[in-house]
Backbone bond lengths (Angstrom), bond angles and torsions (degrees), N, CA, C in turn:
res aa  C-N    CA-C-N  psi(-1)  N-CA   C-N-CA  omega(-1)  CA-C   N-CA-C  phi
1 M - - - 1.407 - - 1.587 104.58 -
2 A 1.400 112.28 130.32 1.395 119.39 179.81 1.584 115.53 -71.29
3 K 1.289 118.24 153.87 1.467 124.94 -174.32 1.522 100.50 -73.26
4 Q 1.335 120.32 145.78 1.392 124.19 173.48 1.523 110.67 -96.46
5 A 1.296 119.80 145.44 1.411 117.90 179.75 1.548 114.07 -77.72
6 K 1.302 113.20 147.11 1.421 117.69 -172.45 1.552 107.25 -70.28
7 K 1.296 122.70 132.74 1.411 122.47 172.58 1.445 114.06 -78.79
8 I 1.313 114.55 135.89 1.546 117.92 -177.98 1.568 104.95 -109.59
9 A 1.314 116.85 130.84 1.358 124.28 -179.73 1.586 107.56 -81.34
10 P 1.375 116.71 126.14 1.519 111.84 176.18 1.515 114.10 -64.76
11 R 1.260 114.78 151.14 1.474 121.22 179.18 1.550 106.46 -122.45
12 E 1.254 112.82 134.11 1.538 125.15 178.67 1.577 105.96 -60.26
13 Y 1.311 117.20 147.69 1.471 122.57 168.24 1.516 110.13 -87.88
14 T 1.304 117.93 123.67 1.416 123.46 177.65 1.469 109.67 -85.72
15 R 1.319 119.27 170.97 1.384 125.78 176.91 1.586 110.04 -58.76
16 A 1.304 114.92 -41.27 1.363 120.77 178.10 1.535 114.46 -62.61
17 D 1.358 116.37 -39.64 1.411 123.46 170.35 1.437 113.51 -54.57
18 V 1.335 115.39 -50.92 1.400 118.28 -173.12 1.555 108.86 -68.59
19 K 1.284 116.93 -33.19 1.528 120.82 -178.98 1.558 106.15 -64.95
20 E 1.365 113.33 -47.53 1.456 120.90 -178.72 1.616 107.27 -59.29
21 L 1.303 116.92 -48.03 1.426 114.18 176.41 1.441 119.14 -60.66
22 R 1.319 117.80 -31.49 1.433 121.75 175.14 1.516 115.84 -71.19
23 A 1.383 110.11 -27.90 1.497 117.67 177.89 1.564 106.50 -71.15
24 H 1.317 115.07 -47.86 1.433 121.98 178.03 1.501 113.66 -56.85
25 S 1.328 118.30 -38.92 1.426 121.02 178.21 1.523 108.13 -65.11
26 K 1.266 115.06 -45.77 1.518 114.61 -178.46 1.397 115.05 -64.49
27 A 1.389 116.82 -30.11 1.535 122.06 -176.47 1.476 109.85 -87.34
28 K 1.435 114.77 -3.92 1.521 122.30 -179.39 1.530 110.91 50.57
29 T 1.513 109.13 47.10 1.507 116.61 174.85 1.566 110.56 -72.81
30 P 1.242 115.64 137.00 1.443 122.24 -177.50 1.572 108.66 -59.11
31 I 1.272 119.47 140.36 1.451 129.94 -179.85 1.496 111.82 -48.42
32 A 1.327 113.97 -49.64 1.515 120.90 179.64 1.460 114.34 -54.04
33 K 1.320 117.67 -42.77 1.370 124.42 176.48 1.584 116.81 -63.72
34 I 1.335 109.30 -37.84 1.488 119.42 -177.04 1.626 105.26 -68.80
35 V 1.362 112.21 -41.90 1.466 119.37 -175.09 1.578 107.71 -57.72
36 K 1.319 116.51 -47.46 1.532 122.97 -178.44 1.441 108.50 -64.60
37 Q 1.351 119.41 -43.90 1.468 116.17 -170.62 1.630 110.76 -77.55
38 T 1.226 116.39 -31.32 1.463 119.20 179.35 1.534 114.85 -90.12
39 K 1.306 116.19 -17.27 1.459 120.92 -175.05 1.489 115.59 58.18
40 R 1.264 112.77 38.74 1.578 121.72 174.67 1.431 109.36 -121.97
41 T 1.328 118.78 157.59 1.477 121.45 178.57 1.506 111.78 -71.75
42 E 1.245 115.73 158.05 1.481 127.46 177.11 1.547 109.42 -55.10
43 G 1.299 114.27 -49.70 1.443 123.81 -178.84 1.491 110.02 -60.99
44 S 1.362 119.35 -45.39 1.472 121.19 177.86 1.523 112.63 -59.30
45 L 1.406 116.43 -46.14 1.434 121.26 -178.88 1.522 111.31 -61.52
46 R 1.383 113.87 -41.11 1.519 118.57 -175.61 1.566 108.60 -68.55
47 Q 1.343 115.93 -40.75 1.438 119.12 -178.95 1.488 110.77 -62.85
48 K 1.389 117.97 -45.36 1.478 121.90 178.89 1.483 113.28 -66.12
49 A 1.318 117.35 -35.05 1.499 124.64 175.16 1.517 106.84 -63.76
50 R 1.186 119.73 -46.68 1.462 126.28 -176.50 1.594 107.05 -58.81
51 R 1.350 110.84 -51.09 1.557 116.60 -175.73 1.583 108.11 -62.64
52 L 1.306 117.99 -34.42 1.365 125.90 178.48 1.655 116.79 -76.11
53 G 1.356 110.90 -16.35 1.410 116.95 178.97 1.586 111.75 82.46
54 I 1.315 119.25 21.35 1.437 118.69 -176.91 1.503 103.95 -118.26
55 R 1.453 115.78 164.98 1.404 124.71 175.60 1.505 113.15 -102.69
56 L 1.338 120.89 152.37 1.370 121.78 178.77 1.570 108.33 -122.98
57 G 1.336 114.39 156.07 1.460 119.40 165.06 1.573 108.78 85.04
58 H 1.281 112.49 174.02 1.423 121.89 -178.48 1.622 110.93 -66.75
59 R 1.278 120.15 132.50 1.335 122.73 -179.74 1.652 110.34 -128.54
60 R 1.244 111.57 133.00 1.469 118.07 -174.32 1.478 113.43 -92.17
């Protein structure tokens, strides 16, 4: 029998989370670093940033 994937319960973004995300966007922090600090998936961070109208990660 195959191992089942662990289910992750979604967490709401607080005002502090959004403020932190905006600060990372302004500082052009690499997405990998943000993932580790916030303990959220890259997809989740990118979706939230998109909804907020901000960019994430290193840009050339």
